[in-house]
MIDOSE-1310 file (N, C-alpha, C; in nm, 2 decimals, decimal comma, always signed):
residues 145
miys	+0,08/-0,12/-0,01/+0,01/+0,00/-0,02/+0,09/+0,13/+0,01; +0,06/+0,21/-0,10/+0,15/+0,32/-0,12/+0,09/+0,43/-0,01; -0,03/+0,46/+0,01/-0,08/+0,56/+0,12/-0,15/+0,50/+0,22; -0,16/+0,56/+0,35/-0,21/+0,50/+0,45/-0,36/+0,49/+0,45
ptcq	-0,43/+0,41/+0,54/-0,57/+0,43/+0,55/-0,62/+0,54/+0,58; -0,56/+0,63/+0,68/-0,60/+0,77/+0,70/-0,61/+0,85/+0,58; -0,51/+0,85/+0,47/-0,50/+0,92/+0,37/-0,62/+0,87/+0,27; -0,65/+0,74/+0,28/-0,77/+0,71/+0,20/-0,89/+0,74/+0,24
qalr	-0,91/+0,74/+0,38/-1,03/+0,79/+0,44/-1,06/+0,95/+0,41; -0,94/+1,01/+0,43/-0,93/+1,17/+0,41/-0,97/+1,21/+0,27; -0,93/+1,14/+0,17/-0,96/+1,16/+0,04/-1,13/+1,13/+0,01; -1,16/+1,01/+0,07/-1,32/+1,00/+0,07/-1,39/+1,10/+0,11
aliy	-1,34/+1,13/+0,23/-1,42/+1,27/+0,30/-1,41/+1,38/+0,23; -1,31/+1,43/+0,17/-1,30/+1,53/+0,09/-1,36/+1,54/-0,04; -1,36/+1,44/-0,11/-1,44/+1,40/-0,23/-1,58/+1,42/-0,20; -1,62/+1,38/-0,09/-1,77/+1,39/-0,04/-1,79/+1,55/-0,03
lash	-1,72/+1,61/+0,04/-1,73/+1,74/+0,06/-1,75/+1,83/-0,07; -1,67/+1,78/-0,15/-1,63/+1,85/-0,28/-1,78/+1,83/-0,37; -1,84/+1,71/-0,34/-1,97/+1,67/-0,43/-2,08/+1,78/-0,37; -2,06/+1,83/-0,27/-2,17/+1,91/-0,18/-2,12/+2,06/-0,17
egkg	-2,02/+2,08/-0,26/-1,98/+2,21/-0,25/-2,07/+2,33/-0,28; -2,07/+2,43/-0,19/-2,15/+2,54/-0,22/-2,29/+2,53/-0,14; -2,29/+2,42/-0,07/-2,43/+2,37/+0,01/-2,41/+2,42/+0,17; -2,31/+2,47/+0,19/-2,27/+2,50/+0,34/-2,20/+2,39/+0,40
piqv	-2,19/+2,41/+0,54/-2,10/+2,31/+0,62/-2,19/+2,17/+0,63; -2,12/+2,06/+0,61/-2,17/+1,93/+0,62/-2,12/+1,88/+0,75; -2,22/+1,81/+0,83/-2,19/+1,76/+0,96/-2,11/+1,63/+0,94; -2,04/+1,60/+1,04/-1,93/+1,49/+1,04/-2,02/+1,37/+1,02
reva	-2,13/+1,35/+1,09/-2,22/+1,23/+1,10/-2,25/+1,20/+0,95; -2,30/+1,31/+0,88/-2,34/+1,28/+0,74/-2,22/+1,21/+0,67; -2,11/+1,28/+0,66/-1,99/+1,22/+0,58/-1,95/+1,08/+0,63; -1,95/+1,06/+0,76/-1,93/+0,93/+0,81/-2,04/+0,82/+0,76
eaeg	-2,13/+0,86/+0,77/-2,25/+0,75/+0,72/-2,24/+0,72/+0,56; -2,23/+0,83/+0,49/-2,21/+0,83/+0,35/-2,09/+0,75/+0,30; -1,98/+0,78/+0,39/-1,87/+0,70/+0,33/-1,81/+0,59/+0,40; -1,91/+0,57/+0,51/-1,87/+0,43/+0,58/-1,74/+0,43/+0,67
iprp	-1,72/+0,56/+0,71/-1,59/+0,59/+0,79/-1,64/+0,61/+0,94; -1,57/+0,53/+1,04/-1,61/+0,57/+1,18/-1,61/+0,70/+1,21; -1,71/+0,74/+1,29/-1,70/+0,89/+1,32/-1,62/+0,96/+1,39; -1,57/+0,87/+1,52/-1,45/+0,92/+1,57/-1,32/+0,94/+1,49
flsk	-1,31/+0,84/+1,42/-1,17/+0,85/+1,32/-1,19/+0,97/+1,22; -1,32/+0,98/+1,17/-1,32/+1,09/+1,08/-1,32/+1,24/+1,15; -1,37/+1,24/+1,28/-1,35/+1,37/+1,33/-1,21/+1,40/+1,35; -1,11/+1,30/+1,38/-0,98/+1,32/+1,39/-0,92/+1,36/+1,27
ilhm	-0,96/+1,30/+1,15/-0,89/+1,33/+1,03/-0,95/+1,45/+0,99; -1,08/+1,51/+0,98/-1,11/+1,65/+0,96/-1,05/+1,75/+1,04; -1,01/+1,73/+1,16/-0,96/+1,82/+1,25/-0,81/+1,85/+1,20; -0,74/+1,73/+1,17/-0,61/+1,74/+1,13/-0,60/+1,82/+0,98
lrtr	-0,70/+1,78/+0,91/-0,73/+1,86/+0,78/-0,76/+2,00/+0,79; -0,81/+2,03/+0,90/-0,84/+2,19/+0,92/-0,71/+2,25/+0,98; -0,63/+2,17/+1,04/-0,50/+2,23/+1,08/-0,40/+2,26/+0,96; -0,43/+2,19/+0,85/-0,37/+2,19/+0,71/-0,39/+2,29/+0,62
dlvr	-0,52/+2,34/+0,66/-0,59/+2,43/+0,57/-0,65/+2,38/+0,46; -0,72/+2,25/+0,46/-0,78/+2,20/+0,34/-0,93/+2,20/+0,38; -0,98/+2,22/+0,51/-1,11/+2,23/+0,55/-1,12/+2,34/+0,65; -1,24/+2,38/+0,66/-1,27/+2,48/+0,77/-1,40/+2,44/+0,84
stkg	-1,40/+2,48/+0,96/-1,52/+2,42/+1,03/-1,62/+2,53/+1,09; -1,73/+2,50/+1,11/-1,82/+2,61/+1,17/-1,88/+2,52/+1,30; -1,87/+2,59/+1,42/-1,96/+2,52/+1,53/-2,09/+2,57/+1,54; -2,16/+2,51/+1,63/-2,31/+2,53/+1,64/-2,42/+2,47/+1,54
pggg	-2,52/+2,50/+1,57/-2,63/+2,45/+1,47/-2,62/+2,49/+1,33; -2,62/+2,42/+1,25/-2,61/+2,43/+1,12/-2,45/+2,42/+1,07; -2,36/+2,40/+1,17/-2,21/+2,37/+1,17/-2,18/+2,26/+1,09; -2,04/+2,24/+1,08/-1,99/+2,11/+1,02/-1,87/+2,16/+0,95
yels	-1,82/+2,08/+0,84/-1,71/+2,11/+0,78/-1,75/+2,14/+0,62; -1,65/+2,23/+0,56/-1,67/+2,24/+0,41/-1,51/+2,27/+0,37; -1,49/+2,26/+0,24/-1,34/+2,28/+0,18/-1,32/+2,43/+0,21; -1,18/+2,43/+0,25/-1,13/+2,58/+0,27/-1,12/+2,66/+0,13
rpav	-1,11/+2,62/+0,02/-1,12/+2,67/-0,11/-1,19/+2,59/-0,20; -1,20/+2,64/-0,32/-1,28/+2,57/-0,41/-1,21/+2,43/-0,45; -1,30/+2,33/-0,46/-1,26/+2,20/-0,49/-1,17/+2,20/-0,61; -1,18/+2,28/-0,70/-1,11/+2,28/-0,84/-0,97/+2,32/-0,80
eisv	-0,94/+2,38/-0,68/-0,81/+2,42/-0,64/-0,74/+2,34/-0,56; -0,81/+2,23/-0,51/-0,74/+2,12/-0,44/-0,71/+1,99/-0,50; -0,57/+1,96/-0,52/-0,56/+1,83/-0,58/-0,57/+1,71/-0,50; -0,58/+1,60/-0,56/-0,57/+1,48/-0,48/-0,44/+1,47/-0,41
gdvm	-0,32/+1,51/-0,50/-0,19/+1,50/-0,44/-0,17/+1,60/-0,32; -0,24/+1,72/-0,31/-0,25/+1,81/-0,21/-0,29/+1,73/-0,08; -0,40/+1,66/-0,08/-0,44/+1,58/+0,02/-0,35/+1,47/+0,07; -0,30/+1,40/-0,03/-0,21/+1,29/+0,00/-0,09/+1,35/+0,08
havd	-0,03/+1,46/+0,02/+0,09/+1,54/+0,09/+0,04/+1,58/+0,23; -0,07/+1,63/+0,24/-0,13/+1,69/+0,38/-0,12/+1,57/+0,49; -0,17/+1,46/+0,45/-0,17/+1,35/+0,54/-0,07/+1,26/+0,56; -0,02/+1,22/+0,44/+0,12/+1,13/+0,47/+0,24/+1,18/+0,44
gvid	+0,24/+1,31/+0,41/+0,37/+1,38/+0,38/+0,41/+1,35/+0,22; +0,52/+1,38/+0,20/+0,58/+1,35/+0,05/+0,65/+1,23/+0,07; +0,62/+1,12/-0,01/+0,66/+0,98/-0,03/+0,75/+0,98/-0,15; +0,86/+0,94/-0,13/+0,96/+0,96/-0,24/+0,95/+0,80/-0,29
mknv	+0,86/+0,79/-0,38/+0,83/+0,66/-0,45/+0,94/+0,62/-0,52; +1,03/+0,71/-0,58/+1,15/+0,66/-0,66/+1,25/+0,58/-0,57; +1,23/+0,57/-0,45/+1,31/+0,49/-0,36/+1,24/+0,38/-0,31; +1,12/+0,35/-0,36/+1,03/+0,24/-0,33/+1,04/+0,13/-0,44
cilg	+1,10/+0,01/-0,40/+1,11/-0,11/-0,50/+0,96/-0,17/-0,52; +0,91/-0,18/-0,62/+0,78/-0,25/-0,65/+0,79/-0,38/-0,60; +0,93/-0,46/-0,59/+0,93/-0,60/-0,56/+0,99/-0,60/-0,42; +0,99/-0,49/-0,36/+1,03/-0,49/-0,22/+1,17/-0,50/-0,18
ldrc	+1,26/-0,49/-0,27/+1,40/-0,51/-0,26/+1,45/-0,37/-0,19; +1,56/-0,38/-0,11/+1,61/-0,28/-0,04/+1,70/-0,19/-0,12; +1,75/-0,24/-0,21/+1,82/-0,14/-0,32/+1,76/-0,17/-0,47; +1,72/-0,06/-0,53/+1,66/-0,06/-0,69/+1,67/+0,06/-0,71
sdda	+1,77/+0,07/-0,82/+1,79/+0,20/-0,90/+1,81/+0,16/-1,03; +1,83/+0,29/-1,10/+1,87/+0,26/-1,25/+1,97/+0,17/-1,27; +2,06/+0,17/-1,18/+2,21/+0,12/-1,19/+2,20/-0,02/-1,15; +2,12/-0,05/-1,04/+2,10/-0,18/-1,00/+1,96/-0,20/-0,97
scal	+1,88/-0,26/-1,07/+1,73/-0,27/-1,10/+1,69/-0,39/-1,06; +1,56/-0,40/-1,05/+1,48/-0,54/-1,03/+1,41/-0,56/-1,14; +1,36/-0,66/-1,17/+1,30/-0,70/-1,31/+1,19/-0,63/-1,35; +1,13/-0,54/-1,25/+1,01/-0,44/-1,29/+1,05/-0,31/-1,28
hdqw	+1,18/-0,27/-1,25/+1,21/-0,12/-1,23/+1,15/-0,04/-1,34; +1,18/-0,07/-1,47/+1,15/+0,04/-1,58/+1,02/+0,05/-1,57; +0,92/-0,06/-1,58/+0,80/-0,04/-1,58/+0,73/+0,04/-1,45; +0,81/+0,01/-1,34/+0,74/+0,08/-1,21/+0,78/+0,23/-1,23
ksfr	+0,91/+0,26/-1,28/+0,94/+0,39/-1,29/+0,85/+0,46/-1,38; +0,79/+0,42/-1,49/+0,70/+0,47/-1,59/+0,56/+0,49/-1,52; +0,53/+0,38/-1,46/+0,40/+0,41/-1,38/+0,39/+0,49/-1,27; +0,51/+0,50/-1,20/+0,52/+0,59/-1,10/+0,52/+0,75/-1,13
llfe	+0,58/+0,77/-1,25/+0,58/+0,90/-1,29/+0,45/+0,95/-1,34; +0,38/+0,85/-1,41/+0,25/+0,89/-1,46/+0,14/+0,91/-1,32; +0,15/+0,84/-1,23/+0,08/+0,84/-1,11/+0,10/+0,96/-1,05; +0,21/+1,00/-1,02/+0,26/+1,13/-0,96/+0,23/+1,25/-1,04
qtia	+0,21/+1,23/-1,17/+0,16/+1,37/-1,24/-0,01/+1,36/-1,22; -0,06/+1,25/-1,25/-0,20/+1,23/-1,25/-0,25/+1,30/-1,11; -0,21/+1,26/-0,97/-0,27/+1,30/-0,87/-0,23/+1,46/-0,85; -0,13/+1,48/-0,91/-0,09/+1,64/-0,89/-0,18/+1,73/-0,96
rlsl	-0,23/+1,68/-1,06/-0,33/+1,78/-1,13/-0,46/+1,71/-1,12; -0,51/+1,62/-1,06/-0,64/+1,57/-1,06/-0,70/+1,65/-0,94; -0,81/+1,73/-0,95/-0,88/+1,81/-0,85/-0,98/+1,73/-0,78; -1,01/+1,76/-0,66/-1,13/+1,72/-0,58/-1,24/+1,73/-0,68
keas	-1,26/+1,83/-0,73/-1,38/+1,86/-0,83/-1,39/+1,76/-0,92; -1,29/+1,73/-0,99/-1,28/+1,63/-1,10/-1,31/+1,49/-1,03; -1,25/+1,47/-0,93/-1,26/+1,33/-0,88/-1,40/+1,31/-0,84; -1,47/+1,42/-0,77/-1,61/+1,42/-0,74/-1,69/+1,40/-0,85
gila	-1,68/+1,44/-0,98/-1,74/+1,44/-1,09/-1,73/+1,29/-1,17; -1,61/+1,26/-1,14/-1,58/+1,10/-1,19/-1,66/+1,01/-1,12; -1,66/+1,03/-0,97/-1,75/+0,93/-0,89/-1,89/+0,94/-0,93; -1,95/+1,05/-0,92/-2,08/+1,09/-0,96/-2,11/+1,01/-1,10
akrr	-2,05/+1,02/-1,19/-2,07/+0,95/-1,31/-2,07/+0,80/-1,32; -1,98/+0,76/-1,23/-1,96/+0,63/-1,21/-2,08/+0,57/-1,14; -2,12/+0,65/-1,04/-2,26/+0,60/-0,96/-2,39/+0,61/-1,05; -2,40/+0,70/-1,14/-2,50/+0,72/-1,24/-2,50/+0,60/-1,33
vhve	-2,40/+0,57/-1,39/-2,36/+0,44/-1,47/-2,44/+0,32/-1,40; -2,37/+0,32/-1,27/-2,41/+0,19/-1,20/-2,56/+0,17/-1,16; -2,62/+0,29/-1,13/-2,77/+0,28/-1,09/-2,84/+0,26/-1,23; -2,81/+0,31/-1,35/-2,88/+0,28/-1,47/-2,88/+0,13/-1,53
v	-2,76/+0,06/-1,50/-2,74/-0,06/-1,54/-2,84/-0,17/-1,47
């Protein structure tokens, strides 16, 4: 696994918030139920994301969480880096070897390198708005079938 379960849950929660952009703050309970994330765990994740300026919170009746800036301005990579930090995937061997580089490579090194670069470029430019749109389209197709 490249990214932590916390990062995966954070992405799911923020994509949910992106899909409700402009509707005001969303309660933790709603996000937790919709995404199947335990509420206490989600509360901790959203608090951490607030300290990293990806969401803002409103207290009191009608309160909850919303994105701190437009979903089109937050990339999937921004979320991954905020939660897990920058992971130097070029030092990760796909076969789990301790040493794997262009000079001393494993059997899958060249394919992994190409995939890794494409993956890094994709998450850097894929916005939460786009991700929420992709998910909505997939759900529509699934319902129609």
